[in-house]
C-alpha positions, 0 to 999 in steps of 0.5 A, spaced: 499 500 499 502 506 498 505 510 504 500 516 502 494 512 503 497 509 510 497 517 512 490 518 509 487 512 513 491 514 519 488 521 519 481 518 518 482 513 524 484 519 528 478 522 526 474 516 528 477 515 535 476 523 536 469 522 534 468 516 539 471 520 545 466 526 543 460 521 543 462 519 550 463 526 552 456 527 550 453 521 553 457 522 560 455 530 560 447 527 559 449 522 565 452 528 569 446 532 568 441 527 570 445 526 576 444 534 578 437 533 576 435 527 580 439 527 586 441 535 587 437 538 592 438 546 590 435 550 585 442 551 581 443 544 581 436 542 578 437 548 573 443 545 570 439 539 567 437 543 561 443 546 559 447 540 560 442 536 556 443 541 550 451 541 551 451 533 551 446 532 545 450 537 541 456 533 542 453 526 541 450 529 534 458 532 533 461 525 535 456 521 531 456 525 525 463 525 525 464 518 526 459 516 521 462 521 515 469 519 516 467 511 517 464 512 510 469 516 507 475 512 509 471 506 505 472 510 499 479 512 500 483 506 497 479 506 491 480 513 490 487 513 491 488 507 486 484 511 480 489 517 480 494 518 486 496 525 484 489 527 483 487 524 490 493 527 493 492 534 490 484 533 493 487 532 500 491 538 500 486 542 498 481 539 503 486 540 509 487 547 507 480 549 506 478 547 513 484 551 517 479 557 517 475 552 522 480 552 528 480 560 529 473 560 528 472 555 533 477 558 538 472 565 537 466 561 539 469 558 545 471 565 547 464 568 546 462 562 550 467 564 556 465 571 555 457 570 556 459 565 562 463 571 565 457 576 564 452 571 566 455 568 573 458 575 575 452 580 573 446 576 573 442 573 579 438 568 576 440 561 577 437 559 570 443 564 567 448 561 572 446 554 569 447 556 562 454 559 564 456 553 567 454 549 560 457 554 556 463 554 560 463 546 559 462 547 551 467 552 550 472 548 554 471 541 550 470 545 544 478 547 545 480 540 547 477 537 541 480 542 536 487 542 540 488 534 538 484 536 531 489 541 529 495 537 531 493 531 527 491 536 521 498 539 521 501 532 521 497 530 515 498 536 511 506 536 512 505 528 510 502 531 504 507 536 502 512 531 503 509 526 499 508 532 493 515 534 494 518 527 493 513 525 487 514 531 483 
């Protein structure tokens, strides 16, 4: 098997592995939210249920769709590369370059979540808004962690694409 295809398959395996963690985090978030709802004795603990449930459902949707789409794409990679490896590598290079804008965007989304959380926690006296602030903090932090690993894998894969392209010109 071509070395570039091995790198590509490793990329997709890493994405699928990350998707499983995101999915598990979503499930765990919902479980924790349920514990607050059913075993919490204060308004603050009970108020966390809906915001954390939403965060958990978002991560389940992200992890599930990410795992499904990467699994589906991974099944076609070998065939696509056999048809024309040069076109395949060029398309992969463009694909990786095209999603790089998402990393600063997601960092901005996390920052907005944190700012809103600070405003809600620091200046509002409503337990529902405090619960939303906690959920936004969890969401923003988890989003940054996800991108931390994704960006690293992206940089490694892109470097492998560039090396492959330079060696085969």
